[in-house]
C-alpha positions as CSV (number, residue, x, y, z in Angstrom):
1,M,246.4,67.5,3.6
2,T,248.2,65.5,0.9
3,S,251.8,66.5,0.7
4,Y,252.9,67.2,-2.9
5,P,256.4,66.6,-4.2
6,D,258.6,69.4,-5.5
7,Q,257.8,68.3,-9.1
8,F,254.2,69.3,-8.5
9,Y,255.1,72.9,-7.8
10,S,257.8,72.9,-10.5
11,F,255.2,71.8,-13.1
12,I,252.9,74.7,-12.0
13,N,255.7,77.3,-12.1
14,N,257.0,76.1,-15.5
15,H,253.6,76.2,-17.2
16,L,252.0,79.3,-15.7
17,N,251.7,80.8,-19.2
18,A,250.5,77.7,-20.9
19,D,246.9,77.1,-22.0
20,P,245.2,74.8,-19.4
21,R,243.2,72.9,-22.1
22,T,246.3,72.3,-24.1
23,L,248.1,71.0,-21.0
24,L,245.3,68.6,-20.3
25,L,245.5,67.2,-23.8
26,T,249.3,66.9,-23.6
27,A,249.1,65.2,-20.2
28,H,246.5,62.7,-21.2
29,G,247.8,59.1,-20.9
30,K,251.1,60.2,-19.3
31,E,252.1,59.3,-15.7
32,Y,253.2,61.9,-13.3
33,P,254.3,61.6,-9.6
34,F,251.5,64.0,-8.6
35,P,247.9,64.6,-9.6
36,V,248.4,66.5,-12.9
37,D,244.7,67.6,-13.1
38,F,245.0,69.3,-9.8
39,A,248.3,71.0,-10.9
40,I,246.5,72.3,-14.0
41,T,243.7,73.6,-11.8
42,Q,246.3,75.6,-9.9
43,I,247.6,77.1,-13.1
44,E,244.1,78.1,-14.3
45,A,243.2,79.5,-10.8
46,R,246.3,81.6,-10.7
47,R,245.6,83.0,-14.1
48,K,242.0,83.8,-13.2
49,S,242.9,85.5,-9.9
50,G,245.5,87.7,-11.4
51,A,246.4,90.8,-9.4
52,K,243.4,90.1,-7.1
53,L,245.5,87.6,-5.0
54,A,249.0,88.7,-6.0
55,P,250.5,88.7,-2.4
56,F,249.2,85.1,-2.0
57,T,250.2,83.6,-5.4
58,A,253.6,85.2,-5.0
59,S,254.2,82.0,-3.0
60,E,254.5,79.1,-5.4
61,R,253.1,76.7,-2.7
62,F,249.9,78.6,-2.2
63,L,247.0,76.3,-3.3
64,F,243.5,76.6,-4.5
65,P,241.0,73.8,-3.6
66,T,238.9,74.5,-6.6
67,L,238.8,76.9,-9.6
68,L,235.6,78.5,-8.2
69,S,237.3,79.4,-5.0
70,A,239.7,81.6,-7.0
71,E,236.7,83.4,-8.6
72,Q,234.8,83.9,-5.4
73,A,237.7,85.0,-3.2
74,S,238.0,88.6,-1.8
75,D,240.5,90.9,-3.5
76,W,243.5,91.2,-1.2
77,R,243.1,95.0,-1.0
78,V,239.5,94.6,0.2
79,A,240.6,92.0,2.7
80,C,243.2,94.5,4.0
81,F,240.3,96.9,4.6
82,H,238.5,94.2,6.6
83,A,241.6,93.6,8.6
84,S,241.9,97.3,9.4
85,L,238.5,97.1,11.2
86,L,239.6,94.2,13.3
87,E,243.0,95.2,14.6
88,D,243.9,93.6,18.0
89,K,240.6,91.7,18.3
90,R,239.7,88.1,18.8
91,V,238.0,87.2,15.5
92,L,235.7,84.4,14.5
93,D,235.4,84.0,10.7
94,L,232.4,81.8,10.2
95,T,232.7,81.3,6.4
96,A,236.4,81.1,5.6
97,G,236.3,79.6,2.1
98,L,239.7,80.0,0.5
99,G,240.7,82.0,3.5
100,I,241.9,85.3,2.0
101,D,240.1,87.3,4.7
102,A,241.0,85.0,7.6
103,I,244.7,85.0,6.7
104,T,244.8,88.8,6.1
105,I,242.9,89.5,9.3
106,A,245.4,87.3,11.2
107,G,248.1,89.8,10.3
108,E,246.2,92.5,12.4
109,A,244.0,90.6,14.9
110,L,244.9,89.2,18.3
111,R,243.5,85.8,17.4
112,V,241.6,84.3,14.4
113,T,239.4,81.2,14.3
114,A,238.3,80.2,10.8
115,V,235.3,77.9,10.2
116,E,234.8,76.1,6.9
117,I,232.2,73.4,6.2
118,D,233.9,72.0,3.1
119,E,236.6,69.5,4.1
120,G,238.7,70.0,1.0
121,K,238.7,73.8,1.5
122,C,239.5,73.3,5.2
123,E,242.5,71.2,4.4
124,T,243.8,73.6,1.8
125,L,243.3,76.6,4.2
126,R,245.4,74.9,6.9
127,H,248.1,74.4,4.3
128,N,247.9,78.0,3.1
129,C,248.1,79.4,6.6
130,E,251.3,77.5,7.1
131,V,252.6,78.7,3.7
132,M,251.8,82.3,4.5
133,G,253.1,82.1,8.0
134,K,249.8,83.1,9.8
135,A,248.5,81.5,13.0
136,V,244.9,80.7,12.3
137,E,242.8,78.0,14.1
138,V,240.9,76.2,11.4
139,L,237.7,74.3,12.2
140,H,236.0,71.9,9.9
141,D,232.4,72.5,10.8
142,S,229.3,74.5,10.0
143,A,228.7,78.1,11.2
144,E,225.6,77.0,13.0
145,N,227.3,74.2,14.9
146,V,230.2,76.4,16.0
147,I,228.2,79.3,17.3
148,E,226.2,76.9,19.5
149,R,229.3,75.4,20.9
150,V,231.5,78.4,21.7
151,G,231.0,80.4,24.9
152,D,229.4,83.8,25.4
153,N,231.8,86.7,24.8
154,E,234.5,84.4,23.6
155,Y,235.3,86.7,20.7
156,D,235.5,90.5,20.1
157,A,234.1,90.3,16.6
158,I,232.6,87.8,14.1
159,F,233.2,88.1,10.4
160,I,230.7,86.3,8.1
161,D,230.4,86.2,4.3
162,P,227.2,84.3,3.5
163,A,227.2,82.4,0.2
164,R,225.3,84.4,-2.4
165,R,224.3,81.6,-4.7
166,S,221.0,79.7,-4.7
167,A,220.6,75.9,-4.8
168,D,220.6,76.0,-8.6
169,G,223.7,78.2,-8.7
170,K,222.1,81.5,-9.5
171,K,223.5,84.7,-7.9
172,V,221.4,86.2,-5.1
173,H,221.9,89.2,-2.8
174,A,219.1,89.4,-0.3
175,F,220.1,88.1,3.2
176,T,217.0,85.8,3.2
177,D,218.4,84.0,0.1
178,C,222.0,83.6,1.4
179,S,223.6,80.8,3.4
180,P,224.1,80.7,6.3
181,D,221.1,82.6,7.4
182,V,222.6,85.6,9.2
183,I,219.2,86.9,10.2
184,S,218.3,83.9,12.4
185,L,221.9,83.6,13.6
186,M,222.2,87.2,14.7
187,P,220.9,86.9,18.3
188,R,223.3,84.1,19.1
189,M,226.2,85.8,17.3
190,L,225.7,88.9,19.5
191,E,226.0,86.7,22.6
192,I,229.3,85.5,21.4
193,A,230.8,88.8,20.2
194,P,229.7,92.4,20.6
195,E,230.4,93.2,17.0
196,I,229.4,91.4,13.8
197,L,230.8,92.3,10.3
198,I,228.6,90.9,7.4
199,K,230.0,91.0,3.9
200,S,227.2,91.3,1.4
201,S,226.4,91.9,-2.2
202,P,227.1,95.2,-3.9
203,M,223.5,95.1,-5.0
204,L,222.2,95.1,-1.4
205,D,219.5,97.7,-0.6
206,V,220.9,99.7,2.3
207,R,217.4,100.6,3.5
208,A,216.6,96.9,3.9
209,V,219.7,96.5,6.1
210,L,218.4,99.0,8.6
211,R,215.0,97.3,8.7
212,I,216.5,93.8,9.2
213,F,219.3,94.8,11.6
214,P,218.2,97.6,13.9
215,R,221.5,97.4,15.7
216,T,223.5,98.4,12.6
217,S,226.2,100.9,13.5
218,D,228.0,101.3,10.2
219,I,227.5,100.5,6.6
220,Y,230.6,100.5,4.3
221,V,230.1,100.6,0.6
222,V,233.5,99.4,-0.7
223,S,234.7,100.1,-4.2
224,L,237.9,98.9,-5.9
225,N,239.2,100.9,-8.9
226,G,235.8,102.4,-9.5
227,E,233.7,99.3,-9.1
228,V,231.6,98.5,-6.0
229,K,232.7,95.2,-4.6
230,E,230.6,94.8,-1.5
231,V,228.4,96.3,1.1
232,L,229.9,95.6,4.5
233,V,227.5,95.8,7.4
234,R,228.7,96.3,11.0
235,V,226.2,95.3,13.7
236,K,226.9,96.1,17.3
237,G,225.0,94.9,20.4
238,S,225.3,98.4,21.9
239,A,224.0,100.2,18.8
240,I,220.2,99.9,19.4
241,G,218.5,103.2,18.9
242,S,221.7,105.0,17.5
243,T,221.9,106.5,14.0
244,P,224.1,104.4,11.7
245,T,226.8,106.0,9.6
246,A,227.5,105.2,6.0
247,H,231.1,105.1,4.7
248,C,232.0,105.4,1.0
249,V,235.3,103.4,1.0
250,M,237.2,103.9,-2.2
251,I,240.3,101.8,-2.9
252,K,242.5,102.7,-5.8
253,G,245.9,101.0,-6.1
254,D,247.4,101.3,-2.7
255,E,245.3,104.3,-1.7
256,V,242.2,103.9,0.5
257,R,239.9,106.9,0.9
258,S,236.8,107.0,3.1
259,L,234.0,109.6,3.1
260,L,231.6,109.6,6.0
261,V,228.0,110.1,5.0
262,P,225.1,110.5,7.5
263,L,222.4,108.2,6.3
264,G,220.0,111.1,6.4
265,N,222.1,112.6,3.6
266,S,221.9,109.5,1.4
267,R,219.4,108.7,-1.2
268,S,219.6,105.1,0.0
269,S,217.8,106.0,3.3
270,G,215.0,108.1,1.7
271,P,214.4,111.1,-0.5
272,D,217.5,113.1,-1.5
273,S,217.5,116.1,0.9
274,E,219.9,118.3,-1.1
275,K,219.0,121.8,-2.1
276,Y,219.1,121.2,-5.8
277,A,220.2,123.9,-8.2
278,A,220.8,123.1,-11.8
279,A,224.2,123.7,-13.2
280,D,224.7,126.2,-16.0
281,A,225.0,124.8,-19.5
282,P,228.2,122.7,-20.1
283,A,230.8,124.6,-22.1
284,P,234.3,123.9,-23.4
285,G,237.0,124.6,-20.7
286,K,234.8,123.6,-17.8
287,W,235.2,120.4,-15.8
288,L,232.9,117.4,-15.7
289,Y,233.0,115.0,-12.7
290,E,231.7,111.5,-12.4
291,P,231.7,110.4,-8.7
292,D,233.2,107.0,-7.7
293,A,230.9,104.0,-7.8
294,A,230.8,103.9,-4.0
295,L,229.3,107.4,-4.0
296,M,227.0,106.5,-6.8
297,K,225.6,103.7,-4.6
298,L,224.8,106.0,-1.7
299,G,224.2,109.3,-3.5
300,P,225.5,111.7,-0.8
301,W,225.3,114.7,-3.1
302,Q,224.8,117.3,-0.5
303,T,227.9,116.1,1.4
304,L,229.9,116.0,-1.8
305,Q,228.9,119.6,-2.8
306,S,229.7,120.9,0.7
307,L,233.2,119.4,0.4
308,Y,233.8,120.8,-3.0
309,P,232.5,124.4,-3.3
310,G,231.7,125.3,-6.9
311,L,230.6,121.7,-7.7
312,R,227.2,121.9,-9.4
313,K,224.9,118.9,-10.2
314,I,223.9,118.8,-13.9
315,A,220.4,117.6,-13.2
316,R,218.4,116.0,-10.3
317,D,218.5,112.5,-11.9
318,T,221.8,112.9,-13.8
319,H,224.5,112.2,-11.2
320,L,227.2,114.1,-13.0
321,F,228.7,117.4,-11.8
322,I,230.3,120.5,-13.4
323,S,232.8,123.1,-12.0
324,D,234.5,126.1,-13.6
325,E,237.9,125.1,-12.2
326,E,239.7,121.8,-11.6
327,L,238.9,120.2,-8.2
328,P,242.1,118.3,-7.1
329,G,241.4,115.1,-5.2
330,F,237.8,114.7,-6.3
331,P,236.7,111.1,-5.4
332,G,236.0,109.9,-8.9
333,R,236.8,110.9,-12.5
334,G,237.4,114.4,-13.5
335,V,237.7,115.4,-17.2
336,R,238.0,118.7,-19.1
337,I,235.1,119.5,-21.5
338,K,236.5,119.9,-25.0
339,D,233.4,120.3,-27.0
340,V,229.6,120.0,-27.0
341,I,228.8,117.4,-29.6
342,D,226.1,118.2,-32.2
343,K,225.0,116.4,-35.3
344,K,227.7,117.8,-37.4
345,S,230.6,117.2,-35.0
346,S,229.3,113.7,-34.2
347,R,230.0,112.6,-37.8
348,A,233.6,113.5,-37.3
349,L,233.9,111.1,-34.5
350,K,233.5,108.0,-36.7
351,G,236.6,105.9,-36.6
352,T,238.1,107.7,-33.6
353,T,238.8,106.1,-30.2
354,A,236.9,107.1,-27.1
355,N,235.4,105.9,-23.8
356,V,231.6,106.2,-23.9
357,A,229.6,106.7,-20.7
358,V,225.9,107.4,-20.4
359,R,223.9,108.7,-17.4
360,N,220.2,109.1,-17.6
361,Y,220.3,108.9,-21.4
362,P,217.9,107.2,-23.9
363,L,220.6,104.9,-25.3
364,G,223.0,102.5,-23.5
365,A,226.8,103.0,-23.8
366,E,227.4,100.2,-26.2
367,V,224.5,101.2,-28.5
368,L,225.7,104.8,-28.5
369,R,229.3,103.8,-29.2
370,K,228.2,101.8,-32.3
371,K,225.9,104.5,-33.5
372,L,228.8,107.1,-33.3
373,G,231.2,104.6,-34.9
374,V,233.9,105.0,-32.3
375,K,236.4,102.4,-31.0
376,D,236.5,101.8,-27.2
377,G,239.5,103.1,-25.2
378,G,242.1,105.9,-25.1
379,D,242.1,109.1,-23.1
380,T,239.1,110.8,-24.7
381,F,235.6,110.5,-23.2
382,I,232.2,110.9,-24.6
383,Y,229.6,111.6,-21.8
384,A,225.9,111.4,-22.8
385,F,223.2,112.5,-20.4
386,R,220.0,114.5,-19.9
387,N,220.4,118.1,-18.7
388,S,218.1,120.0,-16.3
389,D,215.6,120.5,-19.1
390,A,215.6,116.7,-19.7
391,K,217.2,117.2,-23.1
392,P,219.9,114.8,-24.3
393,V,223.4,116.2,-24.4
394,M,226.7,114.7,-25.5
395,L,230.1,116.1,-24.4
396,L,233.6,115.4,-25.8
397,C,236.0,115.4,-22.9
398,E,239.7,114.7,-22.2
399,R,241.8,113.7,-19.3
400,P,243.7,116.5,-17.4
401,G,247.2,117.3,-18.8
402,L,246.4,116.3,-22.4
């Protein structure tokens, strides 16, 4: 890779807060002892990645091959979860990209080989491995070529993150639309390693996974700060005929929580098997709970209610819950009900600040917010939903301790 002078990194560090477009205009026509356009790309990529790549960008010599690589990279906290599944293993990463996963996994694994088909990304990855002090073997090749060349049982695990964009740049999520084709590669991958980890879209249908990969042992729905980031599929050569387990993995700050969900107790594998009983009418003083997005993806309501006695589902198709008392440690948001909003009290909300959330409600959150005339934000919440009688209800809620 091209070696850049100290002035290159000084320029980046000195202009981190500058507007990239303004920098391009200012630099036009001037001569620099380094490629100034590439330096400005680094500034923009660092701003776009923000906290997502903080441990990497803490090094001023960490580089981004392209701006898109910053946008598509794994969050470092999600990469740490990947690494926790691959401790002390020989790992082959077939789609390295920027290399956030490969470098992070190298901190826990016995050995890591990273494959990248793009030459520029490959060169940058080698540079970044050196900068981060991680021993990663980097191969400039395609996933298909590499798996034909390596020997059987050469690795303990394969990590693969197929590109989820079509030829015209549109986002896709079905395995059949991604590249490389993990379905056709699976038989050979299982000859190379007994375990395959496939990073896939948060939109992925879990039921489809079980049909496509009958050797699936685990499915991890991973959320970060309340947003589902991915569905991680673990396929094992020894898992044929076994019942897969789903994991709701919830990352918030430095905390990682995981809830095991038998797939027979998940709406994603078939009809919800819970013994449904409608909660009593919401009332001031009671508590309203919205499960984490990872739980919303799988819908393990029976498991959740067994873990938190006293938790009652508002309605079969309204995935909110009520309890009489506060339930510490609930995996999601818990708020105290302050009031049931009627026509009269709704008029008093105009001009106030509140977070609006809707579940199984006739209006979307933004439409309802504008209709009520409230500003977005603050520690007050307005929850709108249908109750067990399918009637629209709005609740004014507040965070605990207010």
